[in-house]
N, C-alpha and C positions, 0 to 999 in steps of 0.2 A: 503493499500499500504507500501511496505516495505520503510524504512528509509535507503536510501544507505548510506549516511555519517554516522549515528549509528552504520550501519553494518559494515563497512569499518574501524569504530573506534573499536568495536569488536573483529574483530579480529587482529587488532596491538595490541590489550590490552592482547590478548591471549599470542601472539607472544613476548609481553615484559615480563610475568611473567614467561613466557617457558624459556626465556635469564636469568633470576634468579635462576631458578630453577637448570639450566645448570650450570650455575657459581658457586653456593651454592653443586652442589654434588660432581661438579670436585676439588673445593677447597679442598673439606673436606675429598675425598679419597686419593688424591695425597698428602695431607698434613700428613696422617696417613700411606701413604705407602713408601715413597720417603727415610726414613730412613734404609727401608730394608736391608738384606744385598744382596746385588747383584750377580748374578751368569753368568752374560755376562756383555761384555766392552759398548755396548751401551745402557743398562741400566744402570749398572754404571754411564756412562757420563750424561744419564737423568735425574736420581736420584739426582745427586749431584747438576745441574742446578738448578733442584725442591727446592731444598733444600734451595737456593738464592730467591724464587719467595714471591711475597708479599700475601700468604694465607690469614692471617688475615683479612687483607683491604679488598681480594675479599669475604669473607664469611660479614666480617660486609657491604660491599656494594651489596651485594646478600638480604642481610636481609632489607635495603632500601628498594632495590626493591620489595621484598614484602609488605612491609608497603605502598608505592607508589599506586602498584593494589590495595590493600585496599581501598583505598582514592577515586578510580575509580571508585568503586563498588554502592556509593552513587550519584556518579552525574550520572549513568547509571538507577538509579531506580525515580531520580525525575529530575525536570526539571531547578533544581537549577544549577545557574554556578557559584557559589560560587568554589562548589568542585573539577570543572573541573579548575577552575585557581589555585588551593590548589596544585592539582597532577600535572599540568604544571611547576610550580617552582617547586617543589619535584623532576621530572625528569631534570629539568636544573641541579641541586644541584648532582643528580645519575651522568649526562652524564660527569659533570668537574669529579666527582670522578675517575668515570671508564677513562676516558681520563688521569688523572694523572697516573693510576695504568699504563696504554699502555704506556705511556711515561716512566715512570720508566722501566719497562721491553726492552723497545727502547735504552735507555741508556746503561741495560748490555750489550747489542750488541756491543756497541761502546768499550768497555771496555772486550771485552772475552776471548783476550789473557790474561790479567792480571789474571783475575778470575780465568781461569783455570790452572795459575801458579801457584796460591794461592791453588787451590783445590788438583792441583796433588801435592805439597810437603806434604799436610796434609793427604795422602791416606798411606795405609798399603802396604807393597810391594802386597798382594794378589790382593788388588784393581787395581794396576799400572797394575799387567800383567795380568789382564782382557782388561782392557784398550790397552794395546800392541798387543795382541791377535786379538782383535775384529777391530781396526786403522790398521793393520801391520806396526807399529812403534817401535823404542825402546830408552828411555829415554823420556825425554820431549823435550829441543829444538835441541839437536843431541842424540847420545848411552853412551854419555859422562858427558851430562850437565841435568840433575844430572845423575849418570849413571844407566843405564838400569837395569832392575832384570832380571835375567835369568830365560829363560824359552823356550817353543819349537819355538816359533816366533824369540827371540833373542838368541839362545844359546850359543853363544860365542861374544867376539869383534870383532873378523873380520868380522861376518855374521850381528853383530847389527851394524856395522859401516856402511855397506851399506845399513841399511832400514832409510829411514827419521826419525826425532825426531818426539812425537807425538804432539808438540805444534799446528803445521799444521792442520793437519786432527780433533783435537779435536774442536778447533776454527771454522773451517770450520761446522762440526758437531751443534756446540753451537750454532751458528748464525743462520742458517736454520732452526732449532727447536727452538727459542726463536723467530723469524722473524712470525712464524706461527703463535704462541701465541701473541705477541702483535698485529698483524694484526687482529685476531680475537676480540680482547678488542676492537679496533677501529672501528670494523663490530658493535660493541656492542654500541659504541655512536652513529652509525649511525641508529640503530634501534631506540636509545633516541631522535633524531631528528626527523625521523618519526613518532614518539609518539605524539611528542608535535606539528607538524602541523596536526596530527588527532585530535588533541584536539584544536586547533587555528578554522580546518572547523568546528568541533561540535559545537562550540561556536557562530561560525556567523551564522549556521544553523539554533540554538535555538533561536536567535536574530532576526534571520528573521520570526520566527517563531510565536517568540510571539509578532512583529509588525504586523504581519498580522491577529495576533489573536484579537488582541486589535482594528485594523480596522473594522473588522465583527462583535464583540462585538458593535462598535459605529454605524454600520450599522445596527444591529437588527438582525445578520445572526449569532449567537450564534452555538457555536458547531460545526462550519465549519471544523477546525482544531484541 
């Protein structure tokens, strides 16, 4: 008969290592591409935000997830509960680490306008022009502070004065974008929590099976379990 508790644990363990793979792939790929020259305003704003993400921490976290997954393999192959307890402790550490990354990103949303102020001031005219075009705005706070870049969206001071500054649309874009990322991080903490619960259930199941085995051995019914 299939052990449903063990089967559930294996499924959740697979989800856990898949989470690590997604985190690793995302961190490496985006870290390598976010410094590329943008060709469009939304891409520029996104990549400039990415440059402030803790990708190195994400890669370290993903590696720790893989190591934790490896610790669950002997736990599945044997009835030794020590491996499960070790894996549970490692998952708690991973959950706290992941939560820390999520909180760091959440804090970024609280000061998004300040972040984009720094970003805008440090960008060349070509990148500012891309963002003006994408977000239909001129200048940052307004068309004169700092001065707008002359382009098809802001062809003259009179036309630029009719449009809003880029601070508001960029801040809104950044908040929505980063909200999705840190929500995903908190979702990963949820997977860690489910994994810990699955380990607790498996530990309880194995303890009960071992107790019944000892009872049967004492009564002479060896090999029942």
